[in-house]
C-alpha positions in Angstrom: -4.4 54.7 -45.1 -3.3 51.2 -43.9 -0.5 52.7 -41.7 -2.9 55.3 -40.3 -5.4 52.6 -39.5 -2.7 50.5 -37.8 -1.7 53.5 -35.7 -5.3 54.1 -34.6 -5.9 50.5 -33.7 -2.6 50.5 -31.8 -3.9 53.4 -29.8 -6.9 51.3 -28.8 -4.5 48.5 -27.8 -2.6 51.0 -25.6 -5.8 52.2 -24.0 -6.7 48.6 -23.1 -3.4 48.5 -21.1 -3.6 51.8 -19.3 -7.3 52.8 -18.9 -9.1 49.8 -17.5 -11.5 52.0 -15.5 -12.8 53.8 -18.5 -16.4 53.5 -19.8 -15.2 52.1 -23.2 -13.3 49.3 -21.4 -16.3 48.4 -19.3 -18.5 48.3 -22.4 -16.0 45.9 -24.1 -15.8 43.8 -21.0 -19.5 43.5 -20.8 -19.7 42.6 -24.5 -16.7 40.1 -24.8 -15.9 39.3 -21.2 -12.6 39.4 -19.3 -10.4 36.4 -18.8 -7.3 36.5 -16.5 -7.3 40.3 -16.5 -7.6 40.9 -20.3 -10.5 41.2 -22.7 -11.5 38.0 -24.5 -11.1 37.6 -28.2 -14.8 37.3 -28.9 -14.6 34.7 -31.6 -17.1 34.9 -34.4 -19.4 37.3 -32.6 -16.7 40.0 -32.4 -17.0 43.0 -34.7 -14.5 43.5 -37.5 -13.0 46.4 -35.5 -12.6 44.3 -32.4 -11.0 41.4 -34.4 -8.4 43.8 -35.9 -7.6 45.1 -32.4 -7.1 41.6 -31.1 -4.8 40.8 -34.0 -2.6 43.7 -33.2 -2.7 43.1 -29.5 -1.8 39.4 -29.9 0.6 39.9 -32.7 -1.4 37.7 -35.1 -0.8 37.8 -38.9 -1.6 40.5 -41.3 -0.1 44.0 -41.8 2.2 45.0 -39.0 1.9 41.8 -37.0 3.9 41.8 -33.8 4.8 45.4 -33.8 2.7 46.4 -30.8 3.9 43.5 -28.6 7.5 44.3 -29.6 7.1 48.0 -28.8 5.5 47.6 -25.3 7.5 46.6 -22.2 5.7 45.2 -19.2 6.8 45.8 -15.7 6.0 43.1 -13.2 5.3 45.5 -10.3 3.3 43.8 -7.6 2.5 40.9 -9.9 -1.3 41.3 -9.7 -1.7 41.6 -13.5 1.3 39.4 -14.4 0.7 35.8 -15.4 3.8 33.5 -14.9 2.9 30.9 -17.5 1.1 32.9 -20.3 2.8 36.3 -20.4 5.8 36.5 -22.8 9.1 36.7 -20.9 12.4 36.1 -22.6 12.3 35.9 -26.4 8.7 37.0 -26.6 7.2 33.6 -26.1 5.3 32.5 -23.0 6.7 29.9 -20.7 3.7 27.6 -21.3 4.9 27.3 -24.9 8.6 27.0 -24.1 8.1 24.4 -21.4 4.9 22.7 -22.4 5.5 19.5 -20.6 6.2 21.3 -17.3 3.1 23.5 -17.9 1.0 20.4 -18.4 2.2 19.0 -15.1 1.7 22.2 -13.1 -1.3 22.1 -10.8 -1.5 25.9 -10.2 -1.4 27.5 -13.6 
């Protein structure tokens, strides 16, 4: 059951990437808000379902951590939904973590 649950939660993570015009996405955006093109975590006011999806999306601990992020490849395209500093590039870590001092000095983040 745990693996089945992970698969279903992963499907929701996938839908967040490819169906941003759907009703379900607009409902979640109204509930949790959107920051820099992606749904916010929601903190303590998030439902247990939403907290589990965020864990899978962000690769946080627990069963199967990191599998979704490792399985999805992002294409830069026109760059509209790509964030230079905070998207994971090489090695799976964002540039703001790899070059923290430079990130702190940057005026246009």
